[in-house]
Backbone as a ProteinNet text record, in pm:
[ID]
protein_1_A
[PRIMARY]
MIVASVLWLLAIAGVVVFLGRAWSRGPLVTNGRGQLVRSGVDAVVALALVRALAPPPGPGVWLWVAAAVAVGIGVAGVIVRWRTVPSDGRRWTTVAYGLVGLALVVVLA
[TERTIARY]
-2200.5	-2202.7	-2126.5	-2148.3	-2089.9	-1938.6	-1903.2	-1760.1	-1692.3	-1748.3	-1690.4	-1666.2	-1756.7	-1762.7	-1642.1	-1635.1	-1539.5	-1400.5	-1382.5	-1248.5	-1209.9	-1306.3	-1283.6	-1239.8	-1311.2	-1277.6	-1137.3	-1100.4	-963.3	-853.5	-890.9	-790.6	-767.6	-880.9	-863.5	-792.8	-817.9	-748.4	-599.1	-563.8	-429.2	-360.1	-416.7	-349.9	-334.5	-446.8	-432	-313.9	-317.6	-204.3	-60	-56.5	79.5	109.3	18.3	37.3	85	11.4	37.9	191.1	220.7	357.1	460.1	438.3	527.1	559.3	454.5	467.7	440.9	384.6	346.6	454.1	445.5	541.5	461.6	338.9	247.9	232.3	101.6	76.7	105	112.5	149.5	291.7	371	528.6	574.9	657.9	723.5	841.9	854.8	975	1092	1068.4	1172.9	1143.5	1249.4	1229.6	1140.3	1155.3	1065.5	920.4	889.2	748.4	698.7	781.6	744.7	726.5	806.2	806.4	670.7	654.9	546.4	407.2	396.9	276.8	249	355.6	344.6	303.7	357.3	310.8	169.7	121.8	-11.9	-108.8	-77.5	-163.3	-166.3	-49.7	-61.3	-133	-119.9	-178.4	-344.9	-372.5	-513.3	-581.2	-505.5	-560.2	-560.6	-468.9	-484.7	-593.9	-625.8	-746.8	-872.7	-878.3	-1008.3	-1006.1	-904.6	-910.4	-942.4	-900	-931.3	-1066.8	-1100.8	-1224.9	-1349.8	-1333.2	-1435	-1406.6	-1395.1	-1362.9	-1483.1	-1433.1	-1556.7	-1602.5	-1733.3	-1805.8	-1796.9	-1784.5	-1795.4	-1697.3	-1755.6	-1660.8	-1602	-1655.8	-1597.4	-1460.9	-1403.4	-1271.6	-1179.3	-1219.6	-1139	-1106.6	-1194.7	-1164.2	-1036	-1036.3	-924.4	-792.6	-797.6	-697.4	-644	-740.4	-691.6	-624.6	-675.9	-597.1	-452.7	-440.6	-309.9	-215.5	-267.6	-189.1	-157.4	-246	-201.8	-89.4	-102.9	13.9	149.6	139.1	252.3	313.5	212.5	255.7	334.2	276.4	333.5	467	494.7	630.9	725.2	670.7	757.8	799.9	702.2	736.2	845.6	827.5	926.2	1071.9	1076	1208.1	1259.8	1184.8	1225.3	1280.5	1214	1243.3	1340.2	1384.8	1449.3	1584.9	1659	1782	1764.6	1654.8	1625.4	1561	1502.3	1445.6	1546	1547.4	1643.6	1596.3	1702.9	1678.7	1616.8	1516.3	1464.6	1513.4	1629.3	1686.9	1611.8	1510	1428.9	1429.8	1558.2	1569.7	1518.2	1540.1	1491.3	1349	1289.1	1150.8	1073.1	1131.2	1072.8	1089.9	1205.3	1226.1	1119.9	1103.5	1015.6	863.9	835.5	696.7	687.2	781.7	774.3	763.6	832.9	817.5	676.5	615.3	492.7	391.1	408.1	320.7	339.4	442.1	477	412.1	416.6	354.5	204.9	149.2	1.4	-47.9	31.3	1.6	10.5	112.6	124	4.5	-36.5	-147.1	-276.2	-298	-421.1	-431	-321.3	-317.4	-395.4
753.9	610.7	584.8	667.2	650	686.7	774.7	810.2	696.6	642.7	517.2	403.8	379.2	269.6	290.2	415	442.4	433.2	497.3	482.4	337.2	253.8	106.7	41.1	68.5	26.7	55.6	190.9	228.5	151.1	146.9	85.7	-62.2	-136	-271	-287.1	-193.5	-207	-175.7	-83.4	-46.5	-166.7	-232.2	-342	-464.8	-493.2	-602.1	-577.1	-453.4	-416.4	-429.6	-393.2	-410.6	-547.5	-620.5	-770.7	-836.9	-792.3	-841.7	-800.2	-677.9	-634.3	-702.8	-725.2	-779.1	-933.5	-1017.5	-1154.2	-1219.6	-1140.1	-1192.8	-1212.4	-1317.4	-1341.7	-1318.5	-1282.4	-1274.5	-1126.3	-1087.2	-959	-842.4	-854	-749.1	-734.4	-807	-822.9	-679.4	-641.3	-498.6	-491.3	-363.8	-325.3	-285.8	-244.1	-184.1	-171.5	-143	-122.5	-5.3	95.5	221	195.3	109.9	72.6	-10.5	-97.6	-167.7	-69.8	18.9	114.5	206.7	248.9	344.7	269.8	147	70.4	40.2	21.4	8	135.7	246.8	375.7	396.7	368.1	380.5	303.6	180.2	94.5	150	190	237.9	371.6	454.8	591.2	570.8	459.8	436.6	381.6	297	243.9	344.7	449.9	556.8	651.9	674.2	745.5	670.1	541.9	481.4	492	469.4	477.3	614.1	724.1	859.2	907.5	875.3	943.7	844.3	713.8	626.7	493.7	514.6	413.2	307.5	183.5	74.6	74.9	55.7	41.7	-116.1	-117.7	-256.2	-356.7	-465.5	-582.1	-540.3	-443.3	-425.3	-381.1	-339.4	-305.9	-417.6	-540.2	-659.2	-659.4	-602.8	-589.1	-499.8	-387.2	-300.4	-374.2	-450.2	-529.4	-622.4	-696	-787.5	-721.3	-608.5	-531.3	-493.6	-458.1	-418	-531.9	-651.4	-769.6	-808	-779.2	-806.4	-718.1	-592.6	-494.9	-558.9	-604	-660.7	-782.2	-860.3	-979.6	-923.2	-814.4	-749.8	-699.2	-640.9	-596.5	-707.4	-829.4	-946.2	-984.3	-971.8	-1012.2	-909	-783.7	-687.2	-723.7	-758.9	-795.1	-915.5	-1021.6	-1147.1	-1106.8	-1025.6	-994.1	-880.5	-810.3	-683.6	-700.6	-801.3	-823	-874.2	-932.1	-983.3	-868	-774.9	-658.6	-552.5	-520.3	-418.3	-283.3	-198.4	-52.1	12.8	99.1	169.5	304.6	349.6	474.8	593.6	581.2	688.8	706.3	715.3	702.3	828.2	947.2	1061.5	1076.8	1055	1058.2	958.2	840.7	749.3	791.8	855.1	899.4	1004.5	1097.7	1214.5	1158.5	1053	995.3	935.9	866.9	797.5	899.4	1007.7	1113.5	1184	1205.6	1271.6	1167.4	1038.5	940.8	924.3	934.8	939.6	1068.1	1178.1	1293.2	1287.5	1222.4	1197.8	1109.2	997.4	903.9	981.4	1059.3	1140.7	1224.2	1303.4	1394.6	1332.6	1212.2	1141.7	1062.8	1035.4	966.6	1025
345.6	315	183.2	81.2	-44.4	-29.7	32.4	54.5	124.3	215.5	289.4	197.7	114.4	17.4	-76.8	-130.6	-229.6	-159.7	-40.8	15	53	91.7	116	-27.1	-127.5	-262.2	-307.3	-281.8	-317.8	-227.7	-100.6	-14	-41.6	-72	-109	-242.4	-339.6	-462.8	-444.5	-353.9	-339.8	-269.3	-170.8	-120.8	-206.9	-285.2	-385.1	-485.1	-535.2	-627.3	-556.3	-436.5	-356.8	-344.5	-304.2	-286.3	-421.8	-521.2	-662.2	-713.4	-674.5	-719.4	-641	-513.1	-413.6	-446.1	-473.4	-485.3	-626.3	-727	-840.9	-938.1	-1020.2	-1131.3	-1247.6	-1248.3	-1369.2	-1420.5	-1435	-1491.8	-1405.2	-1282.5	-1199.1	-1154.3	-1224	-1194.5	-1213.5	-1102.7	-1099	-1197.2	-1235.9	-1328.6	-1253.9	-1121.9	-1045	-894	-829.5	-681.4	-645.4	-720.6	-697.3	-711.5	-807.7	-822	-701.5	-650.6	-524.9	-414.5	-389.7	-281.6	-312.6	-416.8	-446.8	-421.6	-471.5	-444.3	-301.5	-238.2	-86.4	-14.4	-55.2	6.8	-23.8	-159.9	-191.2	-104.5	-73.7	8.8	156.4	202.6	343.5	357.2	266.7	272	248.3	160.5	141.2	277.4	341.7	473.6	575.6	584.3	674.8	639.6	507.8	470.9	521.8	508.9	546.3	703.9	778.4	918.4	962.5	887.6	939.9	908.1	778.1	728.4	726.6	730.7	729.5	809.9	940.8	1021.3	1038.9	1022.8	1018.2	1170.5	1171.1	1306.4	1363.9	1487.5	1545.7	1501.3	1455.6	1400.5	1277.8	1210.6	1070.5	1081.1	1201.9	1216.3	1191.8	1195.8	1153.9	1015.8	927.1	786.7	766.1	842.2	829.5	887	989.3	1049.1	950	885.6	769.7	665.8	625.7	510.8	561.8	686	744.3	744.8	787.3	784	636.1	547.6	403.6	357.3	408.2	380.4	436	559.4	620	532.7	485.3	396.9	267.8	218.8	96.8	132.3	247	292.1	291.8	343.3	351.6	213.9	112	-26.9	-87.6	-58.5	-92.2	-33.7	89.3	144.6	69.9	48.3	-8.9	-157.5	-232.1	-365.8	-392.4	-289.7	-300.9	-390.4	-362.2	-432.9	-578	-609.1	-752.3	-838.7	-780.8	-861.9	-889.9	-1023.2	-1053.8	-1006.3	-990.9	-965.3	-1082.1	-1070.9	-1187.1	-1207.3	-1128.3	-1155.9	-1112.1	-1042.1	-988.9	-841.5	-783.2	-647.7	-579.7	-620.6	-549.6	-565.7	-676.8	-695.8	-599.1	-594.2	-493.7	-346.2	-306.2	-172.3	-151.9	-241.2	-222.9	-201.8	-296.4	-281.9	-153.2	-100	27.1	134.5	140	245.3	230.1	121	100.1	179.3	137.4	189.7	349.1	396.2	539.7	612.5	543.2	594.5	598.3	498.9	493.7	597.3	629.5	741.8	862.4	895.1	1010.8	1032.4	931.7	932.8	962.9	895.5	907.7	1040.4	1112.5	1230.6	1344.8
[MASK]
+++++++++++++++++++++++++++++++++++++++++++++++++++++++++++++++++++++++++++++++++++++++++++++++++++++++++++++

C-alpha cells in the first residue's frame, strides 16, 4: 500500500510538472526543448510504473486514465510551443533519455 501511494504521488508530480512546463508562462517555464521532452518522458515512465507495479483497483483506474489524458494535453502544449522554445543544445542527451524512457515503457508494459 505504501509503495502504491509513493508511486502515485511520483506519477502525479511528474504529470503536473510536465503540464506546467508545456503550458506555463510562470515559474515552471521551460528553458529549452530538451527540458520539455525530458519532463514528458518522466511523466510517461511514471505512469507506466504505476500501471505495472500498482494498478488501481476497480473504478480507481479512471484516475490513471485522467492522468494519461493530462499527459496528452501536455503533449498538445509541447506541439503548440515547439517553435517558440529555443533549442538547449543537448540533442543527443535528450535522444538518449527518450530512448531509455521508451525502453522502460516497453519493459513495463
